[in-house]
C-alpha positions in Angstrom: -44.3 23.5 -95.4 -43.1 19.9 -94.9 -44.8 18.7 -91.6 -41.4 17.2 -90.5 -40.1 20.8 -90.4 -42.3 21.4 -87.3 -40.1 18.9 -85.4 -37.3 21.6 -85.7 -39.3 24.8 -85.8 -41.8 24.3 -82.9 -39.1 23.4 -80.3 -37.0 26.3 -81.6 -39.8 28.8 -81.2 -40.7 27.4 -77.8 -37.1 27.7 -76.6 -36.7 31.2 -78.1 -39.8 32.4 -76.2 -38.7 30.8 -73.0 -35.2 32.4 -73.1 -36.7 35.7 -74.1 -38.9 35.7 -71.0 -36.3 34.2 -68.7 -33.2 36.1 -69.6 -34.6 39.1 -71.5 -32.5 38.1 -74.5 -32.3 35.1 -76.6 -35.1 34.9 -79.2 -33.2 36.0 -82.3 -29.8 34.9 -81.1 -31.1 31.4 -80.8 -33.1 31.3 -84.0 -30.4 32.6 -86.3 -27.8 29.9 -85.8 -30.3 27.1 -85.9 -31.9 28.5 -89.1 -28.4 28.9 -90.6 -27.9 25.2 -90.1 -31.4 24.1 -91.1 -32.3 26.2 -94.1 -29.6 24.7 -96.5 -31.1 21.3 -95.6 -34.4 22.5 -97.1 -32.7 23.3 -100.4 -31.7 26.9 -99.9 -28.3 27.9 -101.2 -25.8 28.2 -98.4 -24.7 31.6 -99.6 -28.3 32.9 -98.9 -28.9 31.0 -95.6 -27.6 33.6 -93.2 -29.4 36.5 -94.8 -32.7 34.5 -94.7 -32.0 33.4 -91.1 -31.6 37.0 -89.9 -34.6 38.3 -91.8 -36.9 35.4 -90.7 -35.8 35.7 -87.1 -36.6 39.4 -87.1 -40.1 38.7 -88.6 -40.7 36.0 -86.1 -40.1 38.2 -83.1 -42.8 40.8 -84.2 -45.4 38.7 -82.3 -43.1 38.2 -79.3 -42.2 41.9 -79.1 -45.9 42.9 -79.3 -46.8 40.6 -76.4 -43.8 41.7 -74.3 -44.5 45.4 -75.0 -48.1 45.1 -74.1 -47.4 43.3 -70.9 -45.0 46.1 -69.7 -47.5 48.7 -70.9 -50.2 47.3 -68.7 -47.9 47.5 -65.7 -47.4 51.2 -66.3 -43.6 51.1 -66.5 -43.1 52.3 -70.0 -41.8 55.9 -70.5 -43.8 57.1 -73.5 -41.7 60.2 -73.9 -38.6 58.1 -74.5 -40.5 55.8 -76.9 -41.7 58.9 -78.8 -38.1 60.0 -79.5 -36.6 56.6 -80.0 -39.2 55.0 -82.2 -38.7 57.1 -85.4 -34.9 56.6 -85.2 -35.3 52.9 -84.5 -37.6 52.5 -87.5 -35.3 54.4 -89.9 -32.2 52.6 -88.7 -33.9 49.2 -88.8 -35.4 49.7 -92.3 -32.3 51.3 -93.8 -30.1 48.5 -92.5 -32.0 45.8 -94.4 -30.8 47.1 -97.7 -27.2 47.1 -96.5 -27.5 43.6 -95.1 -28.9 42.3 -98.3 -25.9 43.7 -100.2 -23.3 42.2 -97.8 -21.6 39.0 -98.7 -22.2 36.0 -96.4 -18.7 36.1 -94.9 -19.0 39.8 -94.1 -22.4 39.2 -92.5 -21.1 36.3 -90.5 -18.3 38.4 -89.1 -20.8 41.1 -88.1 -23.2 38.6 -86.4 -20.3 36.8 -84.7 -19.1 40.1 -83.3 -22.5 40.8 -81.9 -22.8 37.4 -80.4 -19.5 38.1 -78.5 -20.9 41.4 -77.3 -24.1 39.8 -76.2 -22.2 37.0 -74.4 -20.1 39.7 -72.6 -23.3 41.5 -71.6 -24.8 38.3 -70.2 -21.7 37.0 -68.4 -20.7 40.2 -66.5 -22.4 40.8 -63.2 -24.2 44.1 -63.2 -25.3 45.8 -60.0 -27.9 48.5 -60.4 -26.4 51.9 -59.6 -28.4 54.4 -57.5 -29.5 57.3 -59.6 -30.9 60.7 -58.9 -34.3 60.8 -60.6 -33.7 64.4 -61.3 -30.5 63.8 -63.2 -31.8 61.9 -66.3 -29.7 62.6 -69.4 -31.9 61.1 -72.0 -31.8 64.2 -74.2 -33.6 64.0 -77.6 -30.3 64.2 -79.5 -28.9 61.2 -77.7 -32.1 59.2 -78.1 -32.2 59.9 -81.9 -28.6 58.9 -82.4 -28.8 55.9 -80.1 -32.1 54.8 -81.7 -30.7 54.8 -85.2 -27.7 52.7 -84.2 -29.7 50.3 -82.2 -32.3 49.9 -84.9 -29.6 49.2 -87.6 -27.6 46.7 -85.6 -30.8 44.9 -84.5 -32.0 44.5 -88.0 -28.6 43.2 -89.1 -28.5 40.4 -86.6 -32.2 39.6 -86.4 -33.1 40.7 -82.8 -35.4 43.1 -81.0 -32.6 45.2 -79.6 -33.1 44.7 -75.9 -29.4 43.8 -75.3 -28.5 47.3 -76.5 -31.6 49.5 -75.6 -31.5 48.6 -71.9 -27.8 49.5 -71.3 -28.2 52.6 -73.5 -31.1 53.9 -71.5 -29.6 53.1 -68.1 -26.4 54.9 -69.3 -28.5 57.9 -70.1 -29.9 57.9 -66.6 -33.1 55.9 -66.9 -33.9 53.6 -63.9 -33.4 50.0 -64.8 -37.0 48.8 -64.4 -38.3 51.6 -66.7 -35.4 51.0 -69.1 -36.4 47.3 -69.4 -40.1 48.1 -69.9 -39.4 50.9 -72.5 -36.9 48.6 -74.3 -39.6 45.9 -74.6 -42.0 48.4 -76.4 -39.1 49.6 -78.6 -38.6 46.1 -79.9 -41.8 46.2 -81.9 -41.0 49.1 -84.2 -37.6 47.6 -84.8 -39.1 44.2 -85.7 -41.8 45.7 -87.9 -39.6 48.1 -89.8 -36.9 45.5 -90.3 -39.3 42.9 -91.4 -40.9 45.2 -94.0 -37.4 46.1 -95.3 -36.5 42.4 -95.7 -39.8 41.6 -97.3 -39.2 44.3 -99.9 -35.9 42.8 -101.0 -35.7 40.6 -104.1 -37.0 37.1 -103.3 -34.3 34.5 -102.8 -34.3 31.5 -105.2 -35.5 28.2 -103.7 -36.9 29.8 -100.6 -40.2 28.0 -100.0 -43.0 30.4 -99.0 -40.5 33.2 -99.2 -41.2 36.9 -99.7 -38.0 38.9 -100.1 -35.6 37.4 -97.6 -38.2 36.2 -95.2 -39.4 32.6 -95.0 -42.9 33.6 -94.1 -44.3 30.2 -93.0 -41.2 29.6 -90.9 -41.5 33.0 -89.2 -45.1 32.4 -88.4 -44.5 29.1 -86.7 -41.6 30.5 -84.7 -43.5 33.6 -83.7 -46.6 31.7 -82.5 -44.6 29.1 -80.7 -42.5 31.7 -78.9 -45.7 33.4 -77.6 -46.6 30.2 -75.7 -43.5 30.1 -73.6 -42.5 33.7 -73.2 -44.9 34.2 -70.2 -43.6 31.0 -68.6 -40.0 32.2 -69.0 -40.9 35.4 -67.2 -42.4 33.4 -64.3 -39.4 31.1 -64.0 -37.1 34.1 -63.8 -38.3 34.5 -60.2 -37.6 30.9 -59.3 -34.5 29.8 -61.2 -30.8 30.8 -60.8 -31.0 33.3 -63.6 -27.4 34.6 -63.2 -26.1 31.0 -63.7 -28.3 30.5 -66.7 -27.1 33.8 -68.2 -23.5 32.6 -68.0 -24.4 29.3 -69.6 -26.1 31.1 -72.4 -23.2 33.5 -72.7 -20.9 30.5 -73.2 -23.3 29.2 -75.9 -23.2 32.6 -77.7 -19.4 32.6 -77.5 -19.4 29.2 -79.2 -21.7 30.3 -81.9 -19.4 33.3 -82.5 -16.4 31.0 -82.8 -18.2 28.8 -85.3 -19.3 31.8 -87.4 -15.8 33.2 -87.4 -14.4 29.9 -88.5 -17.0 29.7 -91.3 -16.3 33.2 -92.5 -12.6 32.5 -92.8 -13.3 29.2 -94.5 
């Protein structure tokens, strides 16, 4: 890897980890657009850049997801019964989606990623007040968990994220208390990232991808992943001191801008 690449990748990884810890979302959604811009400058064909950006982002967050999941596990907030039902579906959905993503044209994938950026922006921008729930009325039945897990895993792999922006609202919708939904979602990010990464690694290697295996730029993913580990704990601490709701709306505006640019590129 060209040492000058670290001038882009290290700050990107540090920012991704910070946002992931601060807002509970951000790692992949920050990495993908930056990698989409940066990879063609490294000699990668523009038609392959988005696929590689998504795959590399997902591989990078394996480390972040492992650290986040372990942290929540230590605090005892993870509901293992939910993880046991969700994980197989998450793995199957994430791995299966990689083959579909690899077969998509760049414009089609851009439209999909742009649509998800708009969804994530909406999730961040709206003010959500926790609703009181009866602890005896949880509706997280196995059928719902399997179905939801498959969809969440597939979409997460297609956009290069750990799935927290979908898993948390899904679990709260099914009656899980918000703190436990967040903790369980953090653990669920690991099987999504591992399965999706393995799927992307098994795809045919892209031409001119330095250090590439399949669709993953392995050295890039390692740098991003290690850098994000350094700042994710700091982001979690800052979440208790900074105006997080304001920051979420700012990041939502950023995601909306990214979506507009992706839509314009897909049409062009």
